[in-house]
BATI-95221 format. One record per residue (C-alpha): x, y, z; residue in one letter. Coordinates in steps of 0.1 Angstrom, whole numbers, padded with zeros to 4 digits, always signed. Example, Ala and Ser with C-alpha at 12.3 -4.5 7.8 and 13.67 -1.06 7.14 Angstrom:
<atoms>
+0123-0045+0078A+0137-0011+0071S
</atoms>
This chain:
<atoms>
+0000+0000+0000M+0011+0036-0005S+0011+0063+0021D-0015+0063+0049V-0033+0096+0051V-0065+0111+0065S-0082+0121+0033S-0106+0151+0032P-0134+0129+0020A-0132+0108+0051S-0127+0136+0076A-0162+0135+0091T-0176+0145+0125N-0162+0128+0156E-0196+0118+0169Q-0203+0097+0139A-0168+0082+0140D-0174+0070+0176E-0206+0053+0166H-0187+0036+0137L-0159+0025+0160R-0186+0011+0184A-0203-0007+0155A-0172-0025+0144M-0163-0034+0180T-0198-0050+0184A-0195-0067+0150L-0161-0083+0159R-0178-0095+0191A-0206-0112+0171G-0233-0087+0182D-0247-0079+0148I-0278-0062+0162M-0258-0038+0183R-0235-0031+0153A-0265-0022+0131A-0279+0001+0158E-0245+0020+0161E-0241+0022+0124A-0276+0037+0121E-0267+0063+0146K-0237+0072+0126A-0257+0074+0094R-0282+0098+0110S-0255+0124+0114S-0231+0116+0086D-0236+0103+0050Q-0199+0098+0043S-0182+0068+0026A-0170+0057+0060R-0205+0048+0070V-0210+0028+0039L-0179+0006+0045I-0192-0002+0080V-0226-0012+0066F-0208-0033+0040A-0190-0051+0069A-0224-0058+0085I-0238-0071+0052S-0207-0093+0048H-0212-0107+0083A-0248-0115+0073L-0237-0134+0042G-0250-0107+0019R-0218-0102-0001D-0236-0088-0031I-0251-0060-0009D-0217-0054+0006A-0201-0050-0028L-0229-0026-0039S-0222-0004-0008M-0185-0005-0015L-0190+0006-0051E-0211+0036-0038Q-0183+0044-0013A-0157+0044-0041M-0179+0070-0059Q-0180+0092-0028F-0143+0088-0020A-0125+0077-0052P-0091+0088-0037E-0092+0064-0007V-0079+0029-0010G-0098+0011+0018N-0129+0006-0003Y-0114-0011-0033P-0093-0032-0009D-0124-0044+0009A-0141-0052-0024A-0110-0071-0036A-0110-0093-0005A-0147-0102-0010I-0143-0108-0047L-0112-0130-0044L-0129-0151-0017K-0159-0155-0040L-0135-0167-0068G-0140-0137-0090R-0103-0134-0097K-0103-0108-0125S-0126-0084-0106D-0106-0089-0074G-0073-0082-0091I-0087-0050-0107F-0098-0037-0073N-0066-0049-0056L-0045-0029-0081K-0067+0001-0077L-0064+0001-0039G-0026-0005-0041T-0022+0029-0058H-0044+0049-0034L-0037+0062+0001P-0057+0046+0029S-0078+0063+0056D-0061+0062+0091V-0094+0059+0109F-0107+0031+0087L-0074+0012+0090D-0079+0014+0128E-0115+0001+0129I-0117-0021+0098I-0082-0035+0096G-0083-0070+0081N-0120-0075+0088Y-0128-0085+0052F-0099-0108+0052G-0061-0108+0051K-0059-0095+0016I-0022-0104+0012K-0029-0141+0020D-0059-0141-0003I-0039-0125-0030F-0011-0150-0026D-0034-0180-0028S-0049-0168-0061F-0022-0148-0077I+0013-0157-0067E+0010-0194-0076N+0009-0210-0041R-0009-0242-0050P-0007-0257-0015L-0025-0227+0001T-0050-0227-0028T-0056-0265-0023A-0064-0260+0013R-0090-0233+0005L-0105-0255-0022M-0108-0285+0002M-0125-0263+0028Q-0151-0257+0001Q-0154-0293-0009G-0136-0289-0042M-0114-0320-0039Y-0108-0327-0076A-0097-0291-0082A-0075-0293-0050A-0058-0324-0063M-0046-0305-0094R-0031-0278-0072Q-0014-0304-0050L+0000-0323-0080E+0014-0290-0093T+0030-0284-0058F+0045-0319-0057V+0057-0317-0093G+0076-0284-0085V+0088-0290-0050S+0090-0328-0047G+0063-0328-0020G+0063-0327+0018D+0043-0342+0046V+0015-0316+0044D+0011-0319+0006S+0011-0358+0006F-0013-0358+0035S-0038-0335+0016L-0033-0355-0015L-0043-0387+0003V-0074-0370+0016E-0084-0357-0018C-0078-0391-0035S-0100-0409-0009I-0128-0383-0013Y-0127-0386-0051T-0125-0424-0050G-0091-0426-0067Q-0075-0457-0051L-0042-0458-0070Q-0035-0422-0064E-0044-0426-0027A-0020-0455-0023E+0009-0437-0040V+0005-0406-0019A+0000-0426+0013F+0033-0445+0007S+0051-0412+0001A+0036-0398+0033L+0047-0428+0054L+0082-0425+0040A+0084-0390+0054L+0065-0396+0086N+0056-0432+0095A+0038-0420+0126D+0016-0394+0110H-0015-0389+0133P-0039-0395+0105K-0023-0428+0094R-0052-0450+0107P-0078-0428+0091D-0060-0429+0057Y-0055-0466+0060A-0092-0470+0066L-0102-0448+0036G-0080-0469+0013I-0094-0502+0027A-0129-0489+0021L-0120-0480-0015L-0107-0515-0020K-0138-0530-0005G-0115-0552+0016D-0135-0562+0047A-0105-0577+0066K-0084-0545+0059A-0113-0523+0070V-0117-0543+0103S-0079-0540+0110E-0079-0503+0102A-0109-0497+0124C-0091-0514+0153A-0062-0489+0149Q-0084-0458+0151L-0076-0434+0179K-0099-0408+0195E-0097-0374+0178V-0096-0341+0196D-0114-0318+0172N-0149-0317+0157L-0137-0314+0121E-0117-0346+0121D-0144-0364+0140A-0170-0354+0114L-0147-0364+0085A-0141-0399+0101R-0178-0404+0107Y-0188-0395+0071R-0162-0420+0059M-0175-0447+0082L-0212-0441+0076E-0211-0446+0039W-0196-0481+0039S-0215-0514+0044P-0182-0529+0056L-0181-0510+0089V-0193-0527+0120D-0221-0509+0138D-0201-0507+0170A-0173-0488+0152V-0199-0465+0136L-0216-0459+0170A-0182-0449+0185E-0175-0426+0157G-0208-0409+0162L-0203-0407+0200S-0170-0388+0194Q-0189-0363+0172V-0214-0359+0200H-0188-0354+0227R-0170-0327+0207L-0202-0310+0196T-0213-0306+0232F-0178-0297+0245A-0191-0262+0253N-0224-0267+0273P-0235-0230+0270E-0269-0229+0254V-0291-0199+0247S-0327-0197+0258T-0356-0178+0244F-0388-0162+0258S-0420-0157+0238A-0419-0120+0249T-0386-0116+0229D-0400-0132+0197W-0425-0120+0172P-0460-0135+0171D-0457-0142+0134T-0438-0174+0126V-0409-0175+0101S-0390-0205+0090V-0353-0209+0081G-0334-0236+0063F-0297-0244+0067L-0287-0260+0033C-0255-0272+0016S-0271-0282-0016Y-0304-0273-0033V-0318-0300-0056D-0351-0298-0076S-0371-0313-0047A-0359-0288-0021L-0364-0261-0047E-0400-0270-0053G-0408-0272-0016L-0391-0239-0007L-0408-0220-0035L-0441-0234-0026S-0436-0229+0012L-0428-0192+0008K-0464-0187-0003E-0475-0196+0033Y-0447-0186+0056I-0417-0162+0053P-0387-0184+0043V-0350-0177+0049K-0322-0198+0035V-0286-0200+0049Y-0265-0217+0022F-0233-0233+0036T-0222-0250+0004G-0203-0238-0026T-0208-0240-0063G-0240-0236-0082S-0269-0255-0097S-0299-0244-0117P-0322-0251-0087S-0300-0231-0064L-0299-0201-0088M-0337-0202-0091R-0342-0203-0053V-0316-0175-0048K-0335-0153-0073A-0369-0161-0058A-0362-0156-0021L-0354-0122-0007E-0338-0137+0023D-0311-0159+0008F-0277-0158+0027R-0245-0174+0014E-0227-0183+0045V-0199-0207+0035A-0173-0182+0045A-0190-0171+0077V-0177-0185+0109D-0199-0204+0134D-0202-0176+0159A-0213-0150+0133T-0237-0175+0117L-0254-0181+0150V-0257-0144+0157E-0270-0139+0121M-0298-0164+0125I-0308-0150+0159R-0308-0114+0145F-0332-0126+0117D-0354-0140+0145Q-0361-0173+0128V-0389-0191+0147S-0384-0226+0133V-0351-0237+0118L-0345-0268+0097F-0312-0285+0093D-0311-0301+0058T-0274-0310+0060V-0271-0334+0089G-0236-0349+0091A-0229-0345+0053A-0203-0322+0038A-0205-0286+0049F-0222-0297+0082A-0220-0271+0111R-0229-0293+0141P-0214-0269+0166G-0239-0242+0160I-0270-0263+0168W-0260-0269+0204R-0260-0231+0210T-0297-0229+0202R-0301-0205+0173M-0339-0207+0170A-0367-0215+0195P-0375-0247+0175I-0348-0267+0157Q-0358-0296+0135I-0336-0321+0116L-0348-0326+0081W-0353-0361+0066A-0316-0365+0058V-0300-0399+0053P-0279-0399+0085S-0278-0414+0119R-0269-0380+0132Y-0305-0374+0142D-0303-0384+0179D-0285-0352+0190L-0302-0335+0218A-0299-0301+0201C-0329-0309+0178Y-0365-0306+0191D-0379-0328+0163Y-0369-0349+0134R-0389-0347+0102L-0389-0382+0087A-0409-0405+0065P-0420-0429+0093S-0451-0438+0111A-0434-0445+0144D-0461-0432+0168S-0439-0442+0198T-0414-0414+0190N-0430-0381+0201M-0401-0362+0186R-0407-0376+0151L-0428-0356+0127I-0445-0375+0099D-0464-0352+0076L-0482-0381+0059G-0472-0367+0024V-0441-0372+0003P-0414-0348+0012L-0388-0348-0014R-0395-0367-0046Y-0373-0348-0071P-0393-0338-0102V-0368-0334-0131P-0355-0299-0133P-0369-0278-0161A-0336-0277-0180E-0335-0315-0181L-0371-0321-0192M-0361-0321-0229G-0335-0347-0223R-0359-0368-0202V-0385-0367-0230A-0358-0378-0255E-0346-0408-0235V-0381-0417-0226R-0390-0418-0263A-0359-0440-0268L-0371-0463-0242K-0405-0466-0260V-0388-0476-0292S-0366-0502-0274R-0395-0518-0256D-0409-0530-0290T-0381-0556-0293S-0389-0588-0276D-0355-0600-0266R-0348-0632-0247D-0318-0620-0228V-0327-0601-0196R-0302-0574-0188R-0293-0566-0152L-0273-0535-0142L-0255-0527-0109A-0240-0493-0116P-0224-0487-0081H-0190-0478-0068A-0172-0506-0049A-0177-0486-0018L-0215-0492-0019L-0215-0529-0029I-0215-0550+0002S-0204-0587+0001D-0240-0597+0009V-0254-0576-0020A-0228-0590-0044L-0237-0626-0034D-0274-0619-0039I-0266-0603-0074Y-0249-0635-0084M-0277-0657-0070K-0302-0638-0091I-0280-0642-0122L-0277-0679-0115T-0315-0683-0111A-0323-0666-0145V-0302-0685-0171P-0310-0660-0199K-0297-0630-0180A-0265-0609-0180T-0253-0586-0152L-0232-0555-0159A-0210-0536-0134F-0194-0502-0139V-0156-0509-0135A-0124-0507-0154R-0115-0539-0172S-0083-0543-0151E-0076-0573-0129L-0061-0551-0102N-0093-0531-0099D-0107-0539-0064P-0143-0541-0076L-0133-0564-0106V-0115-0587-0082Q-0145-0590-0059R-0169-0595-0088V-0148-0622-0105L-0144-0640-0072A-0182-0639-0065A-0190-0650-0101A-0165-0679-0098A-0183-0692-0067I-0216-0692-0085H-0201-0704-0118D-0217-0675-0139C-0186-0655-0149G-0194-0658-0186D-0225-0637-0181R-0209-0608-0161V-0201-0577-0181E-0179-0547-0173L-0187-0511-0185I-0159-0487-0184D-0166-0457-0161P-0158-0432-0189S-0183-0449-0213D-0209-0450-0185F-0204-0413-0179L-0210-0404-0215Q-0239-0427-0222S-0254-0431-0187R-0291-0427-0196S-0289-0450-0226E-0271-0477-0207I-0297-0475-0179M-0325-0477-0204L-0310-0508-0219D-0313-0526-0186A-0345-0546-0179D-0339-0542-0142L-0314-0521-0122I-0303-0537-0089L-0299-0510-0062D-0271-0514-0036S-0278-0523+0000F-0278-0518+0029P-0271-0483+0016Y-0289-0474-0016G-0274-0454-0045N-0296-0423-0044L-0281-0406-0075E-0287-0437-0096M-0322-0443-0082V-0332-0407-0089T-0321-0409-0125E-0338-0443-0130A-0370-0427-0119L-0366-0397-0141W-0359-0417-0173I-0383-0446-0166G-0360-0475-0159S-0372-0500-0133P-0350-0502-0102V-0354-0526-0073L-0344-0513-0039T-0345-0526-0004L-0364-0512+0026K-0339-0499+0052G-0340-0499+0090N-0324-0465+0097N-0324-0430+0081P-0294-0437+0060R-0304-0471+0047S-0341-0462+0041E-0334-0431+0019A-0335-0449-0014A-0366-0468-0006A-0383-0436+0006Y-0375-0419-0027L-0390-0448-0046V-0421-0448-0024K-0425-0410-0028A-0426-0416-0065A-0454-0441-0061G-0436-0474-0068F-0441-0495-0037D-0438-0526-0059E-0401-0518-0065L-0393-0519-0027I-0384-0553-0011S-0389-0559+0026D-0358-0580+0032G-0329-0596+0014I-0347-0628+0006E-0376-0608-0007D-0352-0588-0028Y-0339-0620-0044Y-0374-0634-0051R-0388-0600-0064D-0359-0596-0088A-0365-0631-0103I-0403-0625-0105D-0398-0593-0125F-0373-0609-0148L-0394-0640-0155E-0427-0622-0157N-0424-0598-0187K-0460-0586-0183A-0455-0573-0148D-0423-0556-0158L-0440-0539-0187K-0467-0526-0164V-0441-0510-0142V-0423-0496-0172V-0455-0480-0186E-0463-0465-0152K-0428-0451-0149M-0430-0438-0185R-0461-0418-0175N-0448-0405-0142L-0437-0371-0154H-0464-0364-0179K-0488-0349-0154S-0465-0336-0125I-0445-0305-0121S-0434-0283-0093S-0470-0281-0083S-0464-0315-0068L-0449-0297-0038Y-0479-0275-0031Q-0498-0300-0009E-0466-0309+0010T-0458-0272+0015A-0493-0265+0028E-0492-0295+0053V-0457-0284+0064L-0468-0248+0069A-0497-0259+0090N-0474-0281+0111K-0449-0252+0116I-0477-0229+0127E-0490-0255+0152S-0455-0261+0167L-0449-0224+0170W-0483-0219+0187G-0475-0246+0212E-0440-0232+0219W-0453-0197+0225R-0480-0209+0249S-0454-0229+0269M-0428-0200+0270N-0449-0170+0279N
</atoms>
């Protein structure tokens, strides 16, 4: 930066400056309401650019970065000779990934003097701009990789790490991060190479047991998974505990006792600080408002949110990154949409309290971008866990769990009696859906003898029990083939397991392998060619089940016994296909054979699926939204009567 001066444009009255100083002090302490009050007092006596930058800081704290940038642009017009305003804009723009805009503002601020008073009260509030600049501009791939991993961008982070290793030869930190990214992206060979390099540098790395477990899970090696689980040590921070739990939860190879211990560690660390806020009805508005903490917005959540806002004021706090058409439509339709990925926990808690949300839903659970520490502090009078596929629902920080269940013995369970989240195909995909559905019609005219089965799952999802049932089904239907998505390489862990299972049942000549790249390019067509898709169990493949329902390809799934394992069956039920849900493993085996041997029954299901999306649209969510709104109003009324 150039010289620091007190510019004439920023030399305003001392009373306003004191209010601005008080506002920033309150904001740093997490008291957004007090900060807003002090800033308003300053604005009543002073309309300078200084006031605008403080209001921009408050907007930034509330996750309203677009509003903050707008205020900073106005400030630059009022005081074009002061560098603090473009500096603040550059910090926000760079964190948002808008590199070219950020660089422009950064260069502008570099050549302008800064305001002494603003340096004092603002400082690095918007971010340490030099660090942000370095990570984006000065080719520091390790720093950039860490930022990307924090935002869940593991594939992009891997490219940065590979650049770092290629230039520097690598170190403990880079190889450790490379192992994590490889595990998260399912790249076994890369994970093993990076893990070997890490151990050569530090054989006692604290995350060694977790990395060994991740690699064993990718291999689908039950014995190695068991050995790795036995070596796990208790973690001392919530981030690592959550990362381990997510890894354990997704695999059918993990023992329930190990999973329970992983969850208990999350619980212990979540409640490490017992301080919990309380609310009184006298401090809260009579009118109910509802908030949603989200990390991803799909077409189902989009439809429900847009329908619900017609009944109750809706606020969304988006903890994820990236974009989707559904997300962009929700963002455009809701006035109160906050992007809070870069907001720390304390500020996010204060933000939600400041918004006076009556009923707050957690649609994230223990998935990526989870913020479990904030729920124990009690952000809203009523906190409800959405119907997420996770065992994370027994935390005491939720008042209720919204779930597709009729368990009347659980008073904390809310069953609306209507489908919650069947994902109607997004508008931008409807043309493609119609195209592949027409393709399905033309292919149904051929009366082929061979029945084609498809199990398009990663090795991580296919349990030994499921693989054995797949082969038994194949054996019971002589004129059937079974395709897996895997590379045609003998050292591929899934291929090894498939060949071993096929050899036991003597049906290897009817097992096919589809290269992952081919499947990615022709996914819908391959799924349409299957007479029956076999879902994985105990944990279903939600992405595959969703697409099968969209395009009209029969998929057989298994009823689960917990929120994670019942998610796929719930989705199929919400679409109205109870006949495609088996009660147990033996039923799954018999149902698959019945469908394959009885072409008439299978054609009835295909015709029903083909007509599924002809008469439904986003209006499907209207009934659910109305029922949910009534339930929210009822819960809010009960809470107010009990807390007066």
